[in-house]
C-alpha positions, -999 to 999 in steps of 0.1 A, spaced: -702 -49 -377 -707 -83 -394 -691 -87 -428 -702 -114 -451 -674 -139 -459 -666 -159 -489 -645 -190 -488 -619 -197 -515 -591 -222 -519 -554 -214 -523 -523 -234 -525 -492 -225 -504 -458 -242 -502 -457 -266 -472 -428 -246 -456 -448 -214 -457 -479 -231 -443 -458 -245 -414 -446 -210 -406 -481 -196 -408 -493 -224 -385 -465 -217 -360 -472 -180 -358 -510 -186 -355 -504 -210 -326 -481 -185 -308 -507 -158 -313 -536 -181 -303 -553 -176 -337 -564 -199 -363 -549 -200 -398 -578 -181 -413 -576 -153 -388 -539 -149 -393 -541 -149 -431 -570 -125 -431 -551 -101 -409 -520 -104 -430 -540 -96 -462 -558 -67 -445 -524 -52 -434 -510 -57 -469 -539 -40 -486 -537 -11 -461 -500 -7 -467 -505 -6 -505 -533 20 -502 -511 41 -480 -481 39 -504 -505 48 -533 -517 78 -515 -482 89 -507 -471 85 -543 -502 104 -555 -494 132 -532 -458 133 -543 -468 134 -580 -493 162 -573 -466 182 -554 -441 177 -582 -466 189 -609 -474 220 -588 -438 228 -584 -428 220 -619 -405 191 -609 -401 167 -638 -372 145 -628 -356 127 -599 -324 148 -607 -345 179 -599 -357 164 -567 -321 156 -556 -310 192 -564 -339 206 -544 -330 184 -514 -293 193 -518 -301 230 -518 -324 227 -488 -298 208 -468 -271 233 -475 -293 264 -470 -290 276 -506 
């Protein structure tokens, strides 16, 4: 699948750019490929965390849990078989 690309400029500290270039060279990629993959992974991680938190909030609402203290008490009871 071909995805239309857009070009944009960004500034990075020279030290970070040197690290990016070193990793890209070790992985036989160019700078754009490496940064594109890093951003893709970052966005995927954010989406997964958001889904996890949404699920957690939903479960808390369904179970009537309103505080972290209640969560800790539920976990303590579970661990001790109460």
